C-alpha positions as CSV (number, residue, x, y, z in Angstrom):
1,X,-1.9,-37.7,0.5
2,X,-5.6,-38.1,0.3
3,X,-6.7,-36.4,-3.0
4,X,-10.3,-36.2,-1.9
5,X,-9.9,-33.7,0.9
6,X,-8.4,-30.3,1.5
7,X,-5.2,-30.3,3.5
8,X,-3.2,-27.4,5.0
9,X,-0.8,-27.8,2.1
10,X,-3.5,-26.6,-0.3
11,X,-3.3,-23.2,1.3
12,X,0.4,-22.8,1.2
13,X,0.7,-21.0,-2.1
14,X,3.0,-23.7,-3.5
15,X,2.3,-26.5,-6.0
16,X,-0.8,-27.9,-4.2
17,X,-2.4,-24.5,-4.2
18,X,-1.8,-23.9,-7.9
19,X,-3.2,-27.4,-8.7
20,X,-6.3,-26.8,-6.6
21,X,-6.9,-23.5,-8.4
22,X,-6.4,-25.1,-11.8
23,X,-8.4,-28.3,-11.1
24,X,-11.3,-26.9,-9.1
25,X,-11.7,-23.1,-9.6
26,X,-10.3,-22.5,-13.0
27,X,-12.2,-25.4,-14.5
28,X,-15.5,-23.7,-13.5
29,X,-14.7,-20.0,-13.4
30,X,-12.4,-20.0,-16.5
31,X,-10.1,-17.6,-14.7
32,X,-8.1,-15.2,-17.0
33,X,-5.1,-15.6,-14.7
34,X,-4.0,-17.6,-11.7
35,X,-2.5,-14.4,-10.1
36,X,-4.0,-12.7,-7.0
37,X,-5.4,-9.8,-9.0
38,X,-6.8,-9.1,-12.5
39,X,-7.2,-6.2,-14.8
40,X,-10.9,-5.6,-15.7
41,X,-12.6,-2.8,-17.7
42,X,-11.1,0.6,-18.3
43,X,-7.6,-0.4,-16.9
44,X,-9.1,-1.1,-13.5
45,X,-7.2,-3.7,-11.4
46,X,-9.0,-5.7,-8.7
47,X,-7.4,-8.1,-6.2
48,X,-8.9,-10.0,-3.2
49,X,-7.2,-11.9,-0.4
50,X,-8.1,-13.8,2.8
51,X,-6.0,-13.6,6.0
52,X,-5.9,-16.4,8.6
53,X,-2.5,-15.7,10.2
54,X,-1.6,-17.3,13.6
55,X,-0.9,-15.6,15.9
56,X,-3.1,-12.6,15.2
57,X,-0.6,-10.2,16.8
58,X,3.1,-10.4,16.0
59,X,6.2,-8.2,16.1
60,X,6.0,-5.8,13.2
61,X,2.2,-6.0,12.8
62,X,-1.0,-7.8,13.2
63,X,-3.7,-9.3,11.1
64,X,-5.2,-5.9,10.4
65,X,-2.0,-4.3,9.1
66,X,-1.3,-7.5,7.1
67,X,-4.8,-7.5,5.5
68,X,-4.3,-4.0,4.1
69,X,-0.7,-4.1,3.1
70,X,-1.0,-7.6,1.5
71,X,-3.9,-6.4,-0.8
72,X,-2.2,-3.1,-1.5
73,X,0.8,-5.0,-2.7
74,X,-1.1,-7.4,-4.8
75,X,-2.7,-4.5,-6.7
76,X,0.6,-2.7,-6.9
77,X,2.5,-5.7,-8.5
78,X,0.5,-5.2,-11.7
79,X,1.9,-1.6,-11.8
80,X,-1.5,-0.3,-10.8
81,X,-2.1,2.5,-8.3
82,X,-4.2,1.2,-5.4
83,X,-7.1,3.5,-4.4
84,X,-9.8,1.7,-2.5
85,X,-10.2,-1.3,-0.2
86,X,-13.2,-3.3,0.9
87,X,-13.0,-5.6,4.0
88,X,-15.0,-8.4,5.6
89,X,-14.5,-9.8,9.1
90,X,-15.4,-13.2,10.4
91,X,-15.2,-13.0,14.2
92,X,-15.4,-15.7,16.8
93,X,-17.9,-15.2,19.7
94,X,-16.0,-14.1,22.7
95,X,-13.3,-12.2,20.8
96,X,-12.3,-9.1,22.8
97,X,-13.6,-5.8,21.4
98,X,-10.4,-4.1,22.7
99,X,-8.4,-6.4,20.4
100,X,-10.7,-5.7,17.5
101,X,-10.2,-2.0,18.0
102,X,-6.5,-2.4,17.8
103,X,-6.8,-4.4,14.6
104,X,-9.1,-1.9,13.0
105,X,-6.8,1.0,14.0
106,X,-3.9,-0.9,12.5
107,X,-5.8,-1.2,9.2
108,X,-6.5,2.5,9.1
109,X,-2.9,3.4,9.8
110,X,-1.7,1.1,7.1
111,X,-4.3,2.4,4.7
112,X,-3.3,6.0,5.4
113,X,0.3,5.2,4.8
114,X,-0.5,3.6,1.5
115,X,-2.8,6.4,0.5
116,X,-5.9,4.2,0.1
117,X,-9.4,4.5,1.5
118,X,-11.4,1.7,3.2
119,X,-14.8,2.3,1.7
120,X,-17.1,-0.7,2.6
121,X,-17.2,-4.1,4.3
122,X,-19.1,-6.7,6.2
123,X,-19.0,-8.4,9.6
124,X,-20.1,-11.9,10.5
125,X,-19.9,-13.6,14.0
126,X,-19.7,-17.4,14.4
127,X,-20.1,-19.5,17.5
128,X,-17.2,-19.9,20.0
129,X,-14.8,-22.5,18.8
130,X,-15.8,-22.2,15.2
131,X,-13.2,-19.6,14.2
132,X,-9.7,-19.0,15.5
133,X,-10.4,-15.6,16.8
134,X,-10.7,-13.5,13.6
135,X,-10.3,-13.9,9.9
136,X,-10.2,-10.9,7.5
137,X,-10.7,-10.7,3.8
138,X,-9.8,-7.6,1.8
139,X,-10.5,-6.6,-1.8
140,X,-8.4,-3.9,-3.4
141,X,-9.2,-1.6,-6.4
142,X,-6.7,0.4,-8.3
143,X,-6.1,1.8,-11.8
144,X,-3.4,1.0,-14.2
145,X,-1.6,4.0,-15.9
146,X,-1.8,4.0,-19.6
147,X,2.0,3.6,-20.1
148,X,2.3,0.6,-17.7
149,X,1.9,-3.0,-19.1
150,X,3.8,-5.5,-17.0
151,X,3.8,-9.1,-18.0
152,X,5.8,-12.3,-17.4
153,X,5.6,-12.9,-21.2
154,X,8.0,-10.0,-21.7
155,X,10.8,-11.6,-19.7
156,X,13.8,-12.4,-21.8
157,X,17.4,-13.7,-21.6
158,X,19.6,-11.3,-19.9
159,X,17.0,-9.7,-17.7
160,X,18.1,-9.0,-14.2
161,X,16.3,-10.1,-11.0
162,X,16.1,-7.6,-8.1
163,X,14.7,-7.8,-4.6
164,X,14.1,-4.9,-2.3
165,X,15.6,-6.3,0.9
166,X,16.3,-9.2,3.2
167,X,14.3,-12.4,2.7
168,X,12.4,-14.5,5.3
169,X,11.8,-11.8,7.9
170,X,8.1,-12.3,8.1
171,X,8.3,-16.1,8.5
172,X,11.0,-15.8,11.2
173,X,8.8,-13.3,13.2
174,X,5.8,-15.6,13.0
175,X,7.8,-18.7,14.0
176,X,9.3,-16.9,17.0
177,X,5.9,-15.6,18.1
178,X,4.0,-18.8,17.4
179,X,6.4,-21.2,19.0
180,X,7.4,-18.8,21.8
181,X,11.1,-19.2,21.0
182,X,11.9,-16.0,22.9
183,X,14.6,-14.8,20.5
184,X,16.1,-11.6,21.7
185,X,15.7,-9.1,20.1
186,X,12.5,-10.5,18.7
187,X,12.6,-10.5,14.9
188,X,10.0,-8.3,13.2
189,X,7.9,-9.0,10.2
190,X,8.6,-6.9,7.1
191,X,4.9,-6.3,6.7
192,X,4.7,-3.0,4.6
193,X,2.9,-1.3,1.7
194,X,5.1,-1.3,-1.4
195,X,3.1,0.9,-3.7
196,X,5.4,3.9,-3.1
197,X,8.4,1.9,-3.9
198,X,6.8,0.5,-7.0
199,X,6.1,4.0,-8.2
200,X,9.8,4.9,-7.9
201,X,10.8,1.7,-9.7
202,X,8.5,2.3,-12.7
203,X,9.8,5.8,-13.0
204,X,13.5,4.9,-12.9
205,X,13.8,1.4,-14.5
206,X,12.8,-0.8,-17.4
207,X,10.5,-3.0,-15.3
208,X,9.1,-6.0,-17.1
209,X,7.4,-7.9,-14.3
210,X,6.8,-7.6,-10.5
211,X,5.6,-10.1,-7.9
212,X,5.4,-9.9,-4.1
213,X,7.2,-12.9,-2.6
214,X,4.6,-14.0,0.0
215,X,3.7,-17.7,0.5
216,X,6.3,-19.9,-0.9
217,X,8.9,-17.1,-1.0
218,X,11.2,-16.0,-3.9
219,X,12.0,-19.5,-5.1
220,X,8.3,-20.3,-5.7
221,X,7.7,-17.0,-7.5
222,X,10.6,-17.7,-9.8
223,X,9.4,-21.2,-10.6
224,X,5.9,-19.9,-11.4
225,X,7.2,-17.2,-13.7
226,X,9.2,-19.5,-16.0
227,X,7.3,-22.8,-15.6
228,X,5.8,-22.5,-19.1
229,X,8.9,-21.1,-20.8
230,X,12.2,-22.4,-22.1
231,X,14.1,-20.0,-19.9
232,X,16.2,-20.5,-16.9
233,X,17.1,-18.4,-13.8
234,X,20.3,-18.4,-11.9
235,X,20.3,-16.8,-8.4
236,X,23.7,-15.9,-6.8
237,X,23.7,-17.1,-3.2
238,X,26.2,-14.5,-2.1
239,X,24.0,-11.7,-3.4
240,X,20.8,-12.7,-1.6
241,X,20.2,-10.4,1.4
242,X,19.4,-12.4,4.5
243,X,19.6,-11.3,8.1
244,X,21.9,-13.1,10.5
245,X,18.9,-14.1,12.8
246,X,17.1,-15.6,9.8
247,X,20.1,-17.6,8.8
248,X,20.6,-18.8,12.3
249,X,16.9,-19.9,12.7
250,X,17.0,-21.6,9.2
251,X,20.1,-23.5,10.2
252,X,18.4,-24.6,13.4
253,X,15.1,-25.7,11.8
254,X,16.4,-26.8,8.4
255,X,14.5,-24.1,6.5
256,X,15.6,-22.2,3.3
257,X,15.1,-18.4,3.3
258,X,14.4,-18.5,-0.5
259,X,11.2,-20.5,0.2
260,X,10.1,-18.4,3.2
261,X,7.2,-16.0,3.2
262,X,7.7,-12.2,3.1
263,X,5.1,-9.5,3.5
264,X,7.1,-6.5,2.3
265,X,9.4,-7.9,-0.4
266,X,9.0,-8.0,-4.1
267,X,10.8,-9.6,-7.0
268,X,11.4,-7.5,-10.1
269,X,12.5,-8.6,-13.6
270,X,14.4,-5.7,-15.2
271,X,16.1,-5.1,-18.5
272,X,18.9,-2.6,-19.2
273,X,21.1,-1.1,-16.5
274,X,20.2,-1.6,-12.9
275,X,22.7,0.6,-11.0
276,X,20.5,3.8,-11.0
277,X,17.4,1.8,-10.3
278,X,18.9,0.1,-7.3
279,X,20.2,3.4,-6.0
280,X,16.7,4.9,-6.3
281,X,15.1,1.8,-4.6
282,X,17.6,2.1,-1.7
283,X,16.5,5.7,-1.1
284,X,13.1,4.5,-0.2
285,X,12.5,3.2,3.4
286,X,11.2,-0.1,2.1
287,X,14.1,-0.6,-0.3
288,X,17.2,0.2,1.7
289,X,18.7,-3.3,1.2
290,X,17.7,-3.7,-2.4
291,X,20.0,-6.0,-4.4
292,X,20.6,-7.6,-7.7
293,X,20.4,-11.4,-7.0
294,X,20.2,-13.1,-10.4
295,X,19.7,-13.2,-14.1
296,X,17.5,-14.9,-16.7
297,X,19.4,-17.3,-19.0
298,X,18.9,-19.7,-21.9
299,X,21.8,-22.0,-20.9
300,X,19.5,-24.2,-18.8
301,X,15.8,-24.5,-17.9
302,X,14.5,-24.1,-14.4
303,X,15.6,-22.2,-11.3
304,X,19.1,-22.7,-9.9
305,X,21.1,-21.3,-7.0
306,X,24.8,-20.6,-7.7
307,X,26.3,-21.6,-4.3
308,X,29.2,-19.9,-2.6
309,X,31.6,-22.6,-3.9
310,X,30.4,-22.2,-7.5
311,X,28.1,-25.1,-8.0
312,X,24.5,-25.0,-9.2
313,X,21.7,-26.3,-6.9
314,X,18.2,-26.6,-8.3
315,X,15.5,-24.6,-6.6
316,X,12.4,-26.7,-7.3
317,X,8.8,-25.9,-6.9
318,X,7.6,-27.3,-3.5
319,X,4.3,-29.1,-3.3
320,X,3.4,-27.3,-0.1
321,X,4.9,-24.9,2.5
322,X,5.8,-26.6,5.8
323,X,4.5,-23.5,7.7
324,X,0.7,-23.0,7.4
325,X,-1.2,-20.0,8.6
326,X,1.7,-17.6,7.8
327,X,-0.5,-14.9,6.3
C-alpha cells in the first residue's frame, strides 16, 4: 500500500484509520482522545461525524436519519444526554430537491424521536460530478450527569460484555441495496437512536464502558478497548445474536458478522449481575434481542472467539474494512 496517499481503507474505522488519526491529526492537534466525542468544560460532551454512505437511501433509513442517529449515539456512549445537533450539507449540483426534502424530513423525525433539537447548520453546493449526491456532517452536544463517569480504564477481569441485538444488520442492508442482490424480504438497517436505551442501562446496571459498534463492528471495538492493557476478552460464538439472513450472506461473501458495521447496536462492559439489566434492556424496542456474549479475562491477552466446538479463534484488529462508504 502506498503510504503517501489516502486510500479507502483509511476511512474504514479499523487499523488504518486509527494510524491516520494518530500520525497526522493527533500529532498536530494533541487530541485528548481518539474517540468520536470528547468531554469539554462543565461536563459538556461534543461529538462530530461525517456521513458519505452509498446508497443514500436504503431499507431502514437514509443518509439523513443516519446522520442524526449516528451522532446521537456517539454522544450517548459517554453516558451523556444528547440535547442539540448542528448539521452541514455538501450537495452536488443537480441533486433533486424532492430527495433533499425527504432527507431533511428523516433528520427531523429522528431528532424528534431522540429528543434533540437541530439548531444550526450550513449548506454548500459543488459542481456536478464533484460530489456523490450529498454528504452530511453533524455535530452533537450533550451534558454528562454528575454521577456518570464511564471509562475503558475501569474495565477489569470478570466484567461481562453485552450487546443490544443482532449484529451486521446495517452492513447487510447496504450490501443488498448497493449491489442490487434483490434479497426478499430486503434486510433493513438497524439505524436507530440509542440514548433512551442507554438511560435505562445506566439506571439498572453497573455500566463501566459503552461504545456503539459502527465501522469495524464489535471485534474492532473490543480490540480498541484492550489494546493497551494486559487483559483479554473471550466471546462465546453461540451467544452472539445474528439473523439468519446475515449468516447466509456472510457465508456467501466470506464476511464475518463480528466485523460488520451496525448503526443501532452498542457494546457494554458491565460488572456485577446482568440478569436484571438484560431484562430491562429487552423491554426497550431497541434492546429486544440483548444478550450476554462474553467476558473479560486475565488468562490470555487479546480478543478471542470461543467457537461452537470449544476452540479459541483470535479476533484480530483488521487494517481496513473491505466495505467502504458504509456510513
